[in-house]
C-alpha positions, 0 to 999 in steps of 0.5 A, a space after each residue: 145096520 145104520 141109524 136112521 135119519 129122521 124123516 121131516 114131513 111126517 105129521 106131527 103125533 099127538 103126544 105131548 111135546 117133550 121137555 128137557 129134564 136135563 142138558 147142557 147148552 155148550 158155546 165154544 169160541 175158538 183163538 189163535 193167540 201165537 205161533 205155538 205155547 210150550 206148555 210145559 211152561 204154560 202149566 207153571 205160569 197159570 194159577 193152580 187147579 189146570 190139569 193135562 185134558 184128554 179126552 175120557 173113554 167112557 166108551 170101550 176106547 184104548 188107553 193110548 186115544 189122547 190128543 199128543 200133546 195132550 192141552 193144558 185145561 184149567 177153569 176161570 171164574 167169570 160174571 154169569 152173561 144172559 142169553 134170553 131166559 136163561 144164563 150162563 154158569 159161572 165156570 167157564 173151560 179153557 184148553 191151551 193148544 200147543 200149537 197157538 189154540 185156545 177155546 173158551 167154553 161157557 155151558 149153559 143149563 137148560 131145561 123147560 119144554 123143547 121148543 124153548 130151544 130154539 130161543 137159546 139157540 137164537 139168542 147164541 147167534 153171534 151174541 155180542 157179549 158172550 163174543 167179548 167176554 172170551 175175548 177178553 178172558 183169552 186176552 188176560 190169559 194171553 198176558 199171564 201167559 207171556 213169554 211161554 206164547 211164541 210171536 204171540 198176535 190174537 187173532 182177529 177171527 174167531 170160531 164159534 160153535 154151540 153142542 146141545 147135549 140133552 141127557 133127559 127128556 121127559 115123558 120117556 120116548 123111543 128116541 127115533 120117535 122122538 125126532 121124526 116127530 121134532 125134525 122141523 124144530 131141531 133143524 131150526 135149532 142148529 141153524 139158528 132160524 126163527 122161521 120154518 125150514 124148506 124140507 129141503 133144507 131140513 134134510 140138508 140140515 139132519 143129514 150128519 147124523 150119528 148113533 152108538 147105542 139105540 138110547 144116543 143120537 147125535 146130529 152135526 150141523 155146520 152152526 151147531 150140533 145136538 147130542 141126544 143121551 148120556 156120557 156123550 162128553 167124548 163125542 163134544 170133545 171131538 166137535 171142540 176140536 173139529 172148531 179149532 181145526 176150522 179156526 187155525 186152518 182158516 186163519 192158516 189160508 189167510 197166512 199164506 194169502 199174505 206170504 204169497 203176496 209177500 213172496 211174487 213181490 221178492 220174486 217179482 224184484 228179483 226180476 227187475 235187478 238186470 245186472 247179472 251180477 246183481 240178485 235177490 237178496 239171501 235175506 229176502 229168500 231166507 225170509 220166504 224159507 222163514 214163513 213157509 216153515 212157520 206155516 207147514 209146521 203149524 199144519 202139521 201141528 194142527 192134523 197131528 194133534 189129535 189122533 182116533 185110530 183108536 176108536 173108529 166111532 169117534 173117528 166117524 164123528 170126527 169124520 161127519 165134522 169135517 165133512 160139515 165143517 169144509 175141512 177137507 177143502 180148507 186142507 186142500 187149498 192149504 195144499 196147495 198154497 204151500 206147495 206154491 211158496 215153495 214153487 216160489 222159493 226153488 225158482 228164485 234160487 234157482 234164478 241166484 244160483 244162474 246169476 252166481 254161475 254167470 258171474 264165476 263165467 264172466 269172472 273165467 273170461 276176463 282171466 283168460 282175457 286177461 292172461 292172453 293180453 297182458 303178454 302182449 302189452 309193452 314192457 309187460 316181461 321186464 
């Protein structure tokens, strides 16, 4: 039986508002630092204590449920950053992916009244101090990685996402009842909205809900996710990877816009040459091919980095995140642009081939003409 989504508009219960006894807010920031990272070499250059990251199989998941290839995981120390009345832990988790992505994750302990989650959520929205510190850490790490990063360049684009993992609430109550009674507050937390939301907006915010057991629930929205229950680290890891996918697809889409402009310019430059023996510079044609190949490799690397076919629950979590982040639309846009670049390359290549054939035909015509004219010239046979 599918899990029931909390119904907004239900009159509040007379029971006391729950308190968060144990919980953590994870603030995630995804960056792109280059075309690719050699993880083997990176692991050797990074300080001791790194390990290959994998999704912990806390549910009955197959042994092969893992990243391909596994990212390098490390923990760095950083000064606590104030987020409203709370502060981040000193330990910062970082994941390095072979396709050039870096995920920085801060953790903020949560405890106190349920309504305090809204204050944390609104404070985290576009938090300038966390954004600046996460970029500083990435820049420092990129310098340490050095030549292990191919075509190093930290993109201006960054994707942030928050996951509120609430493991224990008090007083103990049925989770379904708690979510139903506080649906409006939960929607505000997910959207980081101080003002109350309309019933339709609440419905939309809480629409992507999934449960594995009666005592857990995951609510996924575009800005944040709420995880109720224990042993949900694997769900959080899937959401972190989905956030990285969104970053890479947005970054790749922007890059392909630039590549299309360059390809159009190269194609237009070739059309402006009217002489039959003048053609597009081979270096320009190679440039289009290289740009297309680099971005196609990045696209495949992102899409093939994580396989969730071995665990249907986590595959469904990823499917919900894909829906919320509109990854399918980004994916379709990238495929169209890659196909357009391929079409431009083929047209420019065909045009060059046609021009080569024209040059050969002119050479043959000239040789035939010379063969006819030469015997007729005076003293040609002497």
